[in-house]
Every structure is written in C-alpha cells, then in structure tokens.
PQR file of N, CA, C, O and H, with PARSE charges and radii, in Angstrom:
ATOM      1  N   MET A   1     -18.728 -37.004  16.283 -0.4000 1.5000
ATOM      2  CA  MET A   1     -19.402 -36.184  17.720 -0.0000 2.0000
ATOM      3  C   MET A   1     -21.001 -36.948  17.533  0.5500 1.7000
ATOM      4  O   MET A   1     -21.560 -37.205  16.467 -0.5500 1.4000
ATOM      5  N   SER A   2     -21.383 -37.142  18.588 -0.4000 1.5000
ATOM      6  CA  SER A   2     -22.580 -37.688  19.071 -0.0000 2.0000
ATOM      7  C   SER A   2     -23.730 -37.259  18.536  0.5500 1.7000
ATOM      8  O   SER A   2     -23.803 -36.035  18.642 -0.5500 1.4000
ATOM      9  H   SER A   2     -20.929 -36.933  19.454  0.4000 1.0000
ATOM     10  N   ASN A   3     -24.782 -37.796  17.939 -0.4000 1.5000
ATOM     11  CA  ASN A   3     -25.978 -36.905  17.551 -0.0000 2.0000
ATOM     12  C   ASN A   3     -27.201 -37.074  18.733  0.5500 1.7000
ATOM     13  O   ASN A   3     -28.366 -36.711  18.575 -0.5500 1.4000
ATOM     14  H   ASN A   3     -24.723 -38.790  17.853  0.4000 1.0000
ATOM     15  N   THR A   4     -26.730 -37.611  19.755 -0.4000 1.5000
ATOM     16  CA  THR A   4     -27.716 -37.835  20.917 -0.0000 2.0000
ATOM     17  C   THR A   4     -27.076 -37.183  22.246  0.5500 1.7000
ATOM     18  O   THR A   4     -25.876 -37.085  22.506 -0.5500 1.4000
ATOM     19  H   THR A   4     -25.783 -37.906  19.883  0.4000 1.0000
ATOM     20  N   ARG A   5     -28.287 -36.717  23.100 -0.4000 1.5000
ATOM     21  CA  ARG A   5     -27.835 -35.998  24.178 -0.0000 2.0000
ATOM     22  C   ARG A   5     -28.249 -37.208  25.186  0.5500 1.7000
ATOM     23  O   ARG A   5     -29.087 -38.002  24.760 -0.5500 1.4000
ATOM     24  H   ARG A   5     -29.261 -36.796  22.888  0.4000 1.0000
ATOM     25  N   VAL A   6     -27.645 -37.431  26.681 -0.4000 1.5000
ATOM     26  CA  VAL A   6     -28.187 -38.426  27.584 -0.0000 2.0000
ATOM     27  C   VAL A   6     -28.200 -37.806  28.740  0.5500 1.7000
ATOM     28  O   VAL A   6     -27.272 -37.201  29.277 -0.5500 1.4000
ATOM     29  H   VAL A   6     -26.964 -36.785  27.027  0.4000 1.0000
ATOM     30  N   ILE A   7     -29.642 -38.024  29.239 -0.4000 1.5000
ATOM     31  CA  ILE A   7     -30.104 -37.394  30.585 -0.0000 2.0000
ATOM     32  C   ILE A   7     -30.205 -38.498  31.665  0.5500 1.7000
ATOM     33  O   ILE A   7     -30.917 -39.486  31.485 -0.5500 1.4000
ATOM     34  H   ILE A   7     -30.396 -38.514  28.803  0.4000 1.0000
ATOM     35  N   VAL A   8     -29.583 -38.337  32.628 -0.4000 1.5000
ATOM     36  CA  VAL A   8     -29.522 -39.773  33.550 -0.0000 2.0000
ATOM     37  C   VAL A   8     -30.274 -39.058  34.965  0.5500 1.7000
ATOM     38  O   VAL A   8     -29.919 -38.036  35.553 -0.5500 1.4000
ATOM     39  H   VAL A   8     -29.005 -37.534  32.773  0.4000 1.0000
ATOM     40  N   THR A   9     -31.491 -40.022  35.297 -0.4000 1.5000
ATOM     41  CA  THR A   9     -31.905 -39.769  36.228 -0.0000 2.0000
ATOM     42  C   THR A   9     -32.108 -40.807  37.334  0.5500 1.7000
ATOM     43  O   THR A   9     -31.625 -41.906  37.060 -0.5500 1.4000
ATOM     44  H   THR A   9     -31.779 -40.852  34.820  0.4000 1.0000
ATOM     45  N   LYS A  10     -32.740 -40.702  38.572 -0.4000 1.5000
ATOM     46  CA  LYS A  10     -32.681 -41.814  39.462 -0.0000 2.0000
ATOM     47  C   LYS A  10     -33.618 -43.100  38.927  0.5500 1.7000
ATOM     48  O   LYS A  10     -33.625 -44.185  39.509 -0.5500 1.4000
ATOM     49  H   LYS A  10     -33.132 -39.809  38.794  0.4000 1.0000
ATOM     50  N   HIS A  11     -34.407 -42.805  37.727 -0.4000 1.5000
ATOM     51  CA  HIS A  11     -35.449 -43.891  37.580 -0.0000 2.0000
ATOM     52  C   HIS A  11     -35.079 -44.375  36.319  0.5500 1.7000
ATOM     53  O   HIS A  11     -35.221 -45.592  36.197 -0.5500 1.4000
ATOM     54  H   HIS A  11     -34.402 -41.924  37.255  0.4000 1.0000
ATOM     55  N   ARG A  12     -34.615 -43.730  35.277 -0.4000 1.5000
ATOM     56  CA  ARG A  12     -34.709 -43.839  34.058 -0.0000 2.0000
ATOM     57  C   ARG A  12     -33.366 -42.827  33.165  0.5500 1.7000
ATOM     58  O   ARG A  12     -32.921 -41.787  33.649 -0.5500 1.4000
ATOM     59  H   ARG A  12     -34.500 -42.741  35.376  0.4000 1.0000
ATOM     60  N   THR A  13     -32.892 -43.414  31.806 -0.4000 1.5000
ATOM     61  CA  THR A  13     -31.792 -42.685  31.480 -0.0000 2.0000
ATOM     62  C   THR A  13     -32.704 -42.400  29.958  0.5500 1.7000
ATOM     63  O   THR A  13     -33.159 -43.320  29.278 -0.5500 1.4000
ATOM     64  H   THR A  13     -33.253 -44.259  31.412  0.4000 1.0000
ATOM     65  N   TYR A  14     -32.838 -40.974  29.629 -0.4000 1.5000
ATOM     66  CA  TYR A  14     -33.570 -40.442  28.311 -0.0000 2.0000
ATOM     67  C   TYR A  14     -32.412 -40.186  27.413  0.5500 1.7000
ATOM     68  O   TYR A  14     -31.308 -39.852  27.845 -0.5500 1.4000
ATOM     69  H   TYR A  14     -32.469 -40.227  30.181  0.4000 1.0000
ATOM     70  N   LYS A  15     -32.710 -40.362  26.058 -0.4000 1.5000
ATOM     71  CA  LYS A  15     -32.069 -40.114  25.099 -0.0000 2.0000
ATOM     72  C   LYS A  15     -32.783 -38.908  24.140  0.5500 1.7000
ATOM     73  O   LYS A  15     -33.829 -39.148  23.537 -0.5500 1.4000
ATOM     74  H   LYS A  15     -33.606 -40.633  25.707  0.4000 1.0000
ATOM     75  N   LEU A  16     -32.252 -37.862  24.076 -0.4000 1.5000
ATOM     76  CA  LEU A  16     -33.087 -36.741  23.190 -0.0000 2.0000
ATOM     77  C   LEU A  16     -31.626 -36.291  21.944  0.5500 1.7000
ATOM     78  O   LEU A  16     -30.423 -36.519  22.072 -0.5500 1.4000
ATOM     79  H   LEU A  16     -31.402 -37.667  24.565  0.4000 1.0000
ATOM     80  N   ALA A  17     -32.307 -35.662  20.910 -0.4000 1.5000
ATOM     81  CA  ALA A  17     -31.452 -35.185  19.795 -0.0000 2.0000
ATOM     82  C   ALA A  17     -30.568 -34.468  20.273  0.5500 1.7000
ATOM     83  O   ALA A  17     -30.942 -33.829  21.257 -0.5500 1.4000
ATOM     84  H   ALA A  17     -33.284 -35.477  20.806  0.4000 1.0000
ATOM     85  N   ALA A  18     -29.412 -34.303  19.929 -0.4000 1.5000
ATOM     86  CA  ALA A  18     -28.250 -33.477  20.270 -0.0000 2.0000
ATOM     87  C   ALA A  18     -28.432 -31.977  20.217  0.5500 1.7000
ATOM     88  O   ALA A  18     -27.783 -31.152  20.860 -0.5500 1.4000
ATOM     89  H   ALA A  18     -29.108 -34.822  19.130  0.4000 1.0000
ATOM     90  N   ASP A  19     -29.415 -31.739  19.352 -0.4000 1.5000
ATOM     91  CA  ASP A  19     -29.871 -30.006  19.046 -0.0000 2.0000
ATOM     92  C   ASP A  19     -31.123 -29.816  19.977  0.5500 1.7000
ATOM     93  O   ASP A  19     -31.642 -28.703  20.055 -0.5500 1.4000
ATOM     94  H   ASP A  19     -29.942 -32.409  18.830  0.4000 1.0000
ATOM     95  N   ALA A  20     -31.590 -30.831  20.648 -0.4000 1.5000
ATOM     96  CA  ALA A  20     -32.709 -30.568  21.738 -0.0000 2.0000
ATOM     97  C   ALA A  20     -32.489 -29.511  22.297  0.5500 1.7000
ATOM     98  O   ALA A  20     -31.365 -29.277  22.741 -0.5500 1.4000
ATOM     99  H   ALA A  20     -31.169 -31.735  20.584  0.4000 1.0000
ATOM    100  N   GLN A  21     -33.865 -28.311  22.445 -0.4000 1.5000
ATOM    101  CA  GLN A  21     -33.274 -27.029  23.012 -0.0000 2.0000
ATOM    102  C   GLN A  21     -34.447 -27.205  24.478  0.5500 1.7000
ATOM    103  O   GLN A  21     -35.675 -27.256  24.546 -0.5500 1.4000
ATOM    104  H   GLN A  21     -34.778 -28.501  22.084  0.4000 1.0000
ATOM    105  N   GLY A  22     -33.421 -27.254  25.443 -0.4000 1.5000
ATOM    106  CA  GLY A  22     -34.480 -27.173  26.810 -0.0000 2.0000
ATOM    107  C   GLY A  22     -34.846 -25.668  27.115  0.5500 1.7000
ATOM    108  O   GLY A  22     -34.279 -24.682  26.643 -0.5500 1.4000
ATOM    109  H   GLY A  22     -32.424 -27.212  25.388  0.4000 1.0000
ATOM    110  N   VAL A  23     -35.968 -25.688  28.051 -0.4000 1.5000
ATOM    111  CA  VAL A  23     -36.173 -24.361  28.477 -0.0000 2.0000
ATOM    112  C   VAL A  23     -35.660 -24.155  29.682  0.5500 1.7000
ATOM    113  O   VAL A  23     -35.819 -24.987  30.575 -0.5500 1.4000
ATOM    114  H   VAL A  23     -36.428 -26.489  28.435  0.4000 1.0000
ATOM    115  N   PRO A  24     -34.960 -22.991  29.873 -0.5600 1.5000
ATOM    116  CA  PRO A  24     -34.265 -22.521  31.398  0.2800 2.0000
ATOM    117  C   PRO A  24     -35.439 -22.950  32.190  0.5500 1.7000
ATOM    118  O   PRO A  24     -36.609 -22.929  31.809 -0.5500 1.4000
ATOM    119  N   VAL A  25     -34.894 -23.425  33.580 -0.4000 1.5000
ATOM    120  CA  VAL A  25     -35.841 -23.669  34.417 -0.0000 2.0000
ATOM    121  C   VAL A  25     -36.176 -22.539  35.295  0.5500 1.7000
ATOM    122  O   VAL A  25     -36.904 -22.695  36.275 -0.5500 1.4000
ATOM    123  H   VAL A  25     -33.943 -23.442  33.890  0.4000 1.0000
ATOM    124  N   GLU A  26     -35.577 -21.207  34.917 -0.4000 1.5000
ATOM    125  CA  GLU A  26     -36.295 -20.248  35.632 -0.0000 2.0000
ATOM    126  C   GLU A  26     -37.755 -19.543  34.567  0.5500 1.7000
ATOM    127  O   GLU A  26     -38.688 -18.856  34.983 -0.5500 1.4000
ATOM    128  H   GLU A  26     -34.985 -21.080  34.121  0.4000 1.0000
ATOM    129  N   LYS A  27     -37.530 -19.964  33.289 -0.4000 1.5000
ATOM    130  CA  LYS A  27     -38.715 -19.747  32.652 -0.0000 2.0000
ATOM    131  C   LYS A  27     -39.833 -20.657  32.824  0.5500 1.7000
ATOM    132  O   LYS A  27     -40.974 -20.315  33.133 -0.5500 1.4000
ATOM    133  H   LYS A  27     -36.772 -20.522  32.951  0.4000 1.0000
ATOM    134  N   TYR A  28     -39.414 -21.883  32.594 -0.4000 1.5000
ATOM    135  CA  TYR A  28     -40.630 -23.044  32.760 -0.0000 2.0000
ATOM    136  C   TYR A  28     -41.274 -22.626  34.164  0.5500 1.7000
ATOM    137  O   TYR A  28     -42.476 -22.372  34.233 -0.5500 1.4000
ATOM    138  H   TYR A  28     -38.487 -22.161  32.343  0.4000 1.0000
ATOM    139  N   PHE A  29     -40.422 -22.563  35.295 -0.4000 1.5000
ATOM    140  CA  PHE A  29     -41.318 -22.506  36.703 -0.0000 2.0000
ATOM    141  C   PHE A  29     -41.419 -21.088  36.810  0.5500 1.7000
ATOM    142  O   PHE A  29     -41.015 -20.717  37.912 -0.5500 1.4000
ATOM    143  H   PHE A  29     -39.445 -22.770  35.239  0.4000 1.0000
ATOM    144  N   ALA A  30     -41.855 -20.041  35.989 -0.4000 1.5000
ATOM    145  CA  ALA A  30     -41.700 -18.612  36.263 -0.0000 2.0000
ATOM    146  C   ALA A  30     -42.977 -18.376  37.355  0.5500 1.7000
ATOM    147  O   ALA A  30     -44.075 -18.930  37.299 -0.5500 1.4000
ATOM    148  H   ALA A  30     -42.183 -20.342  35.093  0.4000 1.0000
ATOM    149  N   GLY A  31     -42.513 -17.389  38.366 -0.4000 1.5000
ATOM    150  CA  GLY A  31     -43.558 -17.219  39.494 -0.0000 2.0000
ATOM    151  C   GLY A  31     -43.322 -18.143  40.557  0.5500 1.7000
ATOM    152  O   GLY A  31     -44.096 -17.961  41.496 -0.5500 1.4000
ATOM    153  H   GLY A  31     -41.621 -16.939  38.411  0.4000 1.0000
ATOM    154  N   VAL A  32     -42.383 -19.215  40.741 -0.4000 1.5000
ATOM    155  CA  VAL A  32     -42.205 -20.202  41.527 -0.0000 2.0000
ATOM    156  C   VAL A  32     -40.939 -19.865  42.431  0.5500 1.7000
ATOM    157  O   VAL A  32     -39.932 -19.615  41.769 -0.5500 1.4000
ATOM    158  H   VAL A  32     -41.755 -19.362  39.978  0.4000 1.0000
ATOM    159  N   THR A  33     -40.798 -19.810  43.748 -0.4000 1.5000
ATOM    160  CA  THR A  33     -39.245 -19.722  44.351 -0.0000 2.0000
ATOM    161  C   THR A  33     -38.903 -21.288  44.189  0.5500 1.7000
ATOM    162  O   THR A  33     -39.451 -22.298  44.630 -0.5500 1.4000
ATOM    163  H   THR A  33     -41.616 -20.013  44.286  0.4000 1.0000
ATOM    164  N   LEU A  34     -37.695 -21.063  43.321 -0.4000 1.5000
ATOM    165  CA  LEU A  34     -36.861 -22.526  43.352 -0.0000 2.0000
ATOM    166  C   LEU A  34     -35.843 -22.554  44.566  0.5500 1.7000
ATOM    167  O   LEU A  34     -35.491 -21.610  45.273 -0.5500 1.4000
ATOM    168  H   LEU A  34     -37.249 -20.243  42.962  0.4000 1.0000
ATOM    169  N   PRO A  35     -35.483 -23.810  44.619 -0.5600 1.5000
ATOM    170  CA  PRO A  35     -34.564 -24.112  45.802  0.2800 2.0000
ATOM    171  C   PRO A  35     -32.989 -23.405  45.493  0.5500 1.7000
ATOM    172  O   PRO A  35     -32.737 -23.239  44.299 -0.5500 1.4000
ATOM    173  N   GLU A  36     -32.105 -23.055  46.323 -0.4000 1.5000
ATOM    174  CA  GLU A  36     -31.199 -22.458  45.928 -0.0000 2.0000
ATOM    175  C   GLU A  36     -30.143 -23.477  45.025  0.5500 1.7000
ATOM    176  O   GLU A  36     -29.639 -22.939  44.040 -0.5500 1.4000
ATOM    177  H   GLU A  36     -32.309 -23.190  47.292  0.4000 1.0000
ATOM    178  N   PRO A  37     -29.862 -24.575  45.229 -0.5600 1.5000
ATOM    179  CA  PRO A  37     -29.167 -25.188  44.428  0.2800 2.0000
ATOM    180  C   PRO A  37     -29.447 -25.151  43.084  0.5500 1.7000
ATOM    181  O   PRO A  37     -28.528 -25.155  42.266 -0.5500 1.4000
ATOM    182  N   ILE A  38     -30.901 -25.108  42.668 -0.4000 1.5000
ATOM    183  CA  ILE A  38     -31.223 -25.157  40.938 -0.0000 2.0000
ATOM    184  C   ILE A  38     -31.503 -23.860  40.516  0.5500 1.7000
ATOM    185  O   ILE A  38     -31.958 -23.787  39.375 -0.5500 1.4000
ATOM    186  H   ILE A  38     -31.648 -25.105  43.333  0.4000 1.0000
ATOM    187  N   LYS A  39     -31.330 -22.625  41.235 -0.4000 1.5000
ATOM    188  CA  LYS A  39     -31.592 -21.271  40.920 -0.0000 2.0000
ATOM    189  C   LYS A  39     -30.117 -20.897  40.469  0.5500 1.7000
ATOM    190  O   LYS A  39     -29.208 -21.045  41.285 -0.5500 1.4000
ATOM    191  H   LYS A  39     -30.960 -22.684  42.162  0.4000 1.0000
ATOM    192  N   GLY A  40     -29.844 -20.404  39.164 -0.4000 1.5000
ATOM    193  CA  GLY A  40     -28.799 -19.830  38.378 -0.0000 2.0000
ATOM    194  C   GLY A  40     -27.671 -20.890  38.328  0.5500 1.7000
ATOM    195  O   GLY A  40     -26.488 -20.554  38.388 -0.5500 1.4000
ATOM    196  H   GLY A  40     -30.583 -20.283  38.501  0.4000 1.0000
ATOM    197  N   SER A  41     -28.163 -22.482  38.189 -0.4000 1.5000
ATOM    198  CA  SER A  41     -27.210 -23.314  37.994 -0.0000 2.0000
ATOM    199  C   SER A  41     -27.416 -23.794  36.558  0.5500 1.7000
ATOM    200  O   SER A  41     -27.160 -24.971  36.302 -0.5500 1.4000
ATOM    201  H   SER A  41     -29.124 -22.755  38.139  0.4000 1.0000
ATOM    202  N   GLY A  42     -27.852 -22.983  35.613 -0.4000 1.5000
ATOM    203  CA  GLY A  42     -27.866 -23.561  34.317 -0.0000 2.0000
ATOM    204  C   GLY A  42     -28.594 -24.591  33.800  0.5500 1.7000
ATOM    205  O   GLY A  42     -28.444 -25.118  32.698 -0.5500 1.4000
ATOM    206  H   GLY A  42     -28.060 -22.027  35.820  0.4000 1.0000
ATOM    207  N   ALA A  43     -29.755 -24.974  35.036 -0.4000 1.5000
ATOM    208  CA  ALA A  43     -30.682 -26.249  34.669 -0.0000 2.0000
ATOM    209  C   ALA A  43     -31.704 -25.903  33.743  0.5500 1.7000
ATOM    210  O   ALA A  43     -32.277 -24.815  33.808 -0.5500 1.4000
ATOM    211  H   ALA A  43     -29.877 -24.545  35.931  0.4000 1.0000
ATOM    212  N   LYS A  44     -32.002 -26.874  32.774 -0.4000 1.5000
ATOM    213  CA  LYS A  44     -32.968 -26.534  31.665 -0.0000 2.0000
ATOM    214  C   LYS A  44     -34.095 -27.924  31.880  0.5500 1.7000
ATOM    215  O   LYS A  44     -33.810 -29.024  32.355 -0.5500 1.4000
ATOM    216  H   LYS A  44     -31.537 -27.757  32.721  0.4000 1.0000
ATOM    217  N   VAL A  45     -35.046 -27.589  31.513 -0.4000 1.5000
ATOM    218  CA  VAL A  45     -36.448 -28.662  31.586 -0.0000 2.0000
ATOM    219  C   VAL A  45     -36.487 -29.189  29.843  0.5500 1.7000
ATOM    220  O   VAL A  45     -36.478 -28.412  28.889 -0.5500 1.4000
ATOM    221  H   VAL A  45     -35.278 -26.695  31.128  0.4000 1.0000
ATOM    222  N   TYR A  46     -36.521 -30.373  29.780 -0.4000 1.5000
ATOM    223  CA  TYR A  46     -36.733 -31.045  28.422 -0.0000 2.0000
ATOM    224  C   TYR A  46     -37.838 -31.938  28.582  0.5500 1.7000
ATOM    225  O   TYR A  46     -38.148 -32.593  29.578 -0.5500 1.4000
ATOM    226  H   TYR A  46     -36.528 -31.004  30.556  0.4000 1.0000
ATOM    227  N   GLU A  47     -38.514 -31.856  27.208 -0.4000 1.5000
ATOM    228  CA  GLU A  47     -40.116 -32.453  27.454 -0.0000 2.0000
ATOM    229  C   GLU A  47     -39.573 -34.175  26.893  0.5500 1.7000
ATOM    230  O   GLU A  47     -38.840 -34.367  25.923 -0.5500 1.4000
ATOM    231  H   GLU A  47     -38.262 -31.324  26.399  0.4000 1.0000
ATOM    232  N   THR A  48     -40.004 -34.981  27.553 -0.4000 1.5000
ATOM    233  CA  THR A  48     -39.747 -36.331  27.261 -0.0000 2.0000
ATOM    234  C   THR A  48     -41.192 -37.345  27.137  0.5500 1.7000
ATOM    235  O   THR A  48     -42.190 -37.117  27.821 -0.5500 1.4000
ATOM    236  H   THR A  48     -40.600 -34.826  28.341  0.4000 1.0000
ATOM    237  N   ALA A  49     -41.131 -38.140  26.450 -0.4000 1.5000
ATOM    238  CA  ALA A  49     -42.218 -39.082  26.550 -0.0000 2.0000
ATOM    239  C   ALA A  49     -42.988 -39.253  27.882  0.5500 1.7000
ATOM    240  O   ALA A  49     -44.204 -39.431  27.945 -0.5500 1.4000
ATOM    241  H   ALA A  49     -40.321 -38.326  25.894  0.4000 1.0000
ATOM    242  N   ASP A  50     -42.110 -39.175  28.990 -0.4000 1.5000
ATOM    243  CA  ASP A  50     -42.654 -39.452  30.128 -0.0000 2.0000
ATOM    244  C   ASP A  50     -43.072 -38.149  30.875  0.5500 1.7000
ATOM    245  O   ASP A  50     -43.207 -38.183  32.099 -0.5500 1.4000
ATOM    246  H   ASP A  50     -41.121 -39.030  28.940  0.4000 1.0000
ATOM    247  N   GLY A  51     -43.267 -37.065  30.212 -0.4000 1.5000
ATOM    248  CA  GLY A  51     -43.104 -35.650  30.650 -0.0000 2.0000
ATOM    249  C   GLY A  51     -41.923 -35.164  30.980  0.5500 1.7000
ATOM    250  O   GLY A  51     -40.872 -35.796  30.868 -0.5500 1.4000
ATOM    251  H   GLY A  51     -43.157 -37.037  29.218  0.4000 1.0000
ATOM    252  N   PRO A  52     -42.053 -33.714  31.515 -0.5600 1.5000
ATOM    253  CA  PRO A  52     -40.717 -32.918  31.508  0.2800 2.0000
ATOM    254  C   PRO A  52     -39.672 -33.594  32.649  0.5500 1.7000
ATOM    255  O   PRO A  52     -39.939 -34.278  33.638 -0.5500 1.4000
ATOM    256  N   VAL A  53     -38.501 -33.174  32.168 -0.4000 1.5000
ATOM    257  CA  VAL A  53     -37.164 -33.805  32.973 -0.0000 2.0000
ATOM    258  C   VAL A  53     -36.206 -32.830  33.416  0.5500 1.7000
ATOM    259  O   VAL A  53     -35.328 -32.708  32.561 -0.5500 1.4000
ATOM    260  H   VAL A  53     -38.285 -32.619  31.365  0.4000 1.0000
ATOM    261  N   LEU A  54     -36.050 -32.185  34.282 -0.4000 1.5000
ATOM    262  CA  LEU A  54     -35.116 -31.306  34.961 -0.0000 2.0000
ATOM    263  C   LEU A  54     -33.623 -31.649  34.516  0.5500 1.7000
ATOM    264  O   LEU A  54     -33.233 -32.771  34.840 -0.5500 1.4000
ATOM    265  H   LEU A  54     -36.763 -32.285  34.976  0.4000 1.0000
ATOM    266  N   ALA A  55     -32.729 -30.826  33.811 -0.4000 1.5000
ATOM    267  CA  ALA A  55     -31.187 -31.678  33.961 -0.0000 2.0000
ATOM    268  C   ALA A  55     -30.658 -30.613  34.190  0.5500 1.7000
ATOM    269  O   ALA A  55     -31.060 -29.530  33.764 -0.5500 1.4000
ATOM    270  H   ALA A  55     -33.045 -29.914  33.548  0.4000 1.0000
ATOM    271  N   MET A  56     -29.555 -30.820  34.992 -0.4000 1.5000
ATOM    272  CA  MET A  56     -28.549 -30.054  35.554 -0.0000 2.0000
ATOM    273  C   MET A  56     -27.232 -30.095  34.726  0.5500 1.7000
ATOM    274  O   MET A  56     -26.872 -31.143  34.191 -0.5500 1.4000
ATOM    275  H   MET A  56     -29.228 -31.699  35.338  0.4000 1.0000
ATOM    276  N   PRO A  57     -26.451 -28.835  34.617 -0.5600 1.5000
ATOM    277  CA  PRO A  57     -25.334 -29.308  33.683  0.2800 2.0000
ATOM    278  C   PRO A  57     -23.983 -30.194  34.771  0.5500 1.7000
ATOM    279  O   PRO A  57     -23.889 -29.862  35.952 -0.5500 1.4000
ATOM    280  N   ARG A  58     -23.298 -30.993  34.342 -0.4000 1.5000
ATOM    281  CA  ARG A  58     -22.372 -31.732  34.851 -0.0000 2.0000
ATOM    282  C   ARG A  58     -21.608 -30.843  35.588  0.5500 1.7000
ATOM    283  O   ARG A  58     -21.236 -29.823  35.008 -0.5500 1.4000
ATOM    284  H   ARG A  58     -23.375 -31.263  33.382  0.4000 1.0000
ATOM    285  N   ARG A  59     -21.306 -31.011  36.707 -0.4000 1.5000
ATOM    286  CA  ARG A  59     -20.288 -30.279  37.771 -0.0000 2.0000
ATOM    287  C   ARG A  59     -19.294 -30.681  37.481  0.5500 1.7000
ATOM    288  O   ARG A  59     -19.329 -31.768  36.904 -0.5500 1.4000
ATOM    289  H   ARG A  59     -21.608 -31.840  37.178  0.4000 1.0000
ATOM    290  N   ARG A  60     -17.864 -30.019  37.723 -0.4000 1.5000
ATOM    291  CA  ARG A  60     -16.871 -30.575  37.490 -0.0000 2.0000
ATOM    292  C   ARG A  60     -16.341 -30.740  39.049  0.5500 1.7000
ATOM    293  O   ARG A  60     -16.716 -30.091  40.026 -0.5500 1.4000
ATOM    294  H   ARG A  60     -17.836 -29.136  38.191  0.4000 1.0000
ATOM    295  N   LYS A  61     -15.272 -31.894  38.989 -0.4000 1.5000
ATOM    296  CA  LYS A  61     -15.086 -32.064  40.210 -0.0000 2.0000
ATOM    297  C   LYS A  61     -13.434 -31.100  40.427  0.5500 1.7000
ATOM    298  O   LYS A  61     -12.493 -30.857  39.672 -0.5500 1.4000
ATOM    299  H   LYS A  61     -14.968 -32.421  38.195  0.4000 1.0000
ATOM    300  N   ARG A  62     -13.714 -30.814  41.678 -0.4000 1.5000
ATOM    301  CA  ARG A  62     -12.635 -29.726  42.265 -0.0000 2.0000
ATOM    302  C   ARG A  62     -11.632 -30.561  42.661  0.5500 1.7000
ATOM    303  O   ARG A  62     -11.808 -31.533  43.396 -0.5500 1.4000
ATOM    304  H   ARG A  62     -14.479 -31.011  42.292  0.4000 1.0000
ATOM    305  N   ARG A  63     -10.343 -30.136  42.094 -0.4000 1.5000
ATOM    306  CA  ARG A  63      -9.125 -30.718  42.624 -0.0000 2.0000
ATOM    307  C   ARG A  63      -8.784 -30.442  43.765  0.5500 1.7000
ATOM    308  O   ARG A  63      -8.792 -29.249  44.072 -0.5500 1.4000
ATOM    309  H   ARG A  63     -10.201 -29.347  41.497  0.4000 1.0000
ATOM    310  N   SER A  64      -8.309 -31.604  44.925 -0.4000 1.5000
ATOM    311  CA  SER A  64      -8.120 -31.053  46.252 -0.0000 2.0000
ATOM    312  C   SER A  64      -6.589 -30.579  46.147  0.5500 1.7000
ATOM    313  O   SER A  64      -5.705 -31.135  45.495 -0.5500 1.4000
ATOM    314  H   SER A  64      -8.303 -32.573  44.675  0.4000 1.0000
ATOM    315  N   ALA A  65      -6.459 -29.229  47.070 -0.4000 1.5000
ATOM    316  CA  ALA A  65      -4.976 -28.642  47.273 -0.0000 2.0000
ATOM    317  C   ALA A  65      -4.025 -29.537  47.976  0.5500 1.7000
ATOM    318  O   ALA A  65      -3.735 -29.344  49.156 -0.5500 1.4000
ATOM    319  H   ALA A  65      -7.177 -28.777  47.600  0.4000 1.0000
ATOM    320  N   GLU A  66      -3.565 -30.449  47.322 -0.4000 1.5000
ATOM    321  CA  GLU A  66      -2.308 -31.366  48.088 -0.0000 2.0000
ATOM    322  C   GLU A  66      -1.042 -30.609  48.245  0.5500 1.7000
ATOM    323  O   GLU A  66      -0.551 -29.959  47.322 -0.5500 1.4000
ATOM    324  H   GLU A  66      -3.800 -30.605  46.363  0.4000 1.0000
ATOM    325  N   PRO A  67      -0.557 -30.697  49.348 -0.5600 1.5000
ATOM    326  CA  PRO A  67       0.805 -30.082  50.045  0.2800 2.0000
ATOM    327  C   PRO A  67       1.975 -30.637  49.150  0.5500 1.7000
ATOM    328  O   PRO A  67       2.231 -31.835  49.031 -0.5500 1.4000
ATOM    329  N   VAL A  68       2.535 -29.783  48.640 -0.4000 1.5000
ATOM    330  CA  VAL A  68       3.678 -29.889  48.063 -0.0000 2.0000
ATOM    331  C   VAL A  68       4.925 -30.226  48.955  0.5500 1.7000
ATOM    332  O   VAL A  68       5.358 -29.413  49.772 -0.5500 1.4000
ATOM    333  H   VAL A  68       2.327 -28.809  48.737  0.4000 1.0000
ATOM    334  N   ILE A  69       5.369 -31.216  48.798 -0.4000 1.5000
ATOM    335  CA  ILE A  69       6.670 -31.521  49.800 -0.0000 2.0000
ATOM    336  C   ILE A  69       7.929 -31.542  49.144  0.5500 1.7000
ATOM    337  O   ILE A  69       8.956 -31.758  49.786 -0.5500 1.4000
ATOM    338  H   ILE A  69       5.018 -31.876  48.134  0.4000 1.0000
TER
END
C-alpha cells in the first residue's frame, strides 16, 4: 500500500501523506453558500505549500445499460 495520497488539479499534482486529514469543505467554508456539485460531495480541503487545495472524491463511472440480445 502506498504511503502517499495524490491530488491532481488543472495546474499541478500534489503529493500528501496517506494519513493527511483534510477538512470537510462545509466546515472549511462555514457560512458560505457552496455550489450544488460541491455540497454533500465529500470534498475536503487540504493544506499544501501552495495554499489550500479542494479535493473531491473520484467518481465511479456508471456502466451504460446495454440491451441484451
């Protein structure tokens, strides 16, 4: 098992310790109205050398329902 966690953003890739504890986005931005895709998504904010980074859990791809012939 790896001892690092990887967060990929549009501009950079961040490596954090596997046990790094992020702050839930709802707690980090308390009192702010969050966009619908972020609310309740399980997103967390991690502190990095470049400042805070928002990380959302990887979404599983849904299998398309193919007709059975």
